[in-house]
C-alpha positions, 0 to 999 in steps of 0.5 A: 021866294027870293034867291036868298030865301031859296039858298037859305032853305038849303042851308037850313037843310044842312042845319037839319043834318047837323041836328040829326047828328046831335050837333048844334044845328047850324048849316051853310051853303056857298053859291056862285053863279046861281048854283051851290058849290060848297055846303057844310054843317056843324061838326064840332062834336063828331070831329072833336074840333072846335074849328068844325063850324058850318061855315068853315066846312062850306068854305073848304068845299067851295075852295076845293071846288074852285081850285083856289082860296078866294071866294070873291064872286061867291055868297055864303048863306048860313043859318045863324050869324057867324062867329068871329073865327068864321067871319075871319075865315070869310075875310081871308077868302074874300066872300063877296056876300054874307047872308044869315038868318038868325042873329047871335048876340052872344057869340056873333061877329057883329058884336065883337068884330064887325070889321072882320069881313073883307071891306068889300063884303056886303052882309044881309041879315034876317033872311028866314030868321024866325025859322033859323032861330026856332031850330036853335032854340028848340035844339037848346031847350031839348038839352036843358 
């Protein structure tokens, strides 16, 4: 198992926490020097806050841990392609790498704002995409 797969599994654990709270099951973790320094899951329903996405929760936690607003030596792992808002926050925080699982052609930043991230940020997509996507598909099927 690669480091990217290992940390994506941690993000999937966060997504399952969201699922248990009846939130859209998206999870994120932020890693620096091989360890998790921030994590989060969707809380938009529970907090009545459209900005309470998994990535935003993880960014806030990591910045608090580091005592600063820049994550330029960090990798953010998230189970689903970030939206434009989250990509913008990643851009402002200068995240070094973004690794995501399932693509989101309806809401993902790659469709609407592919340059939202910092110019030095690298993107890896499709890590455990099937598992990440299935969690989302099963959630929305249960709602219909």
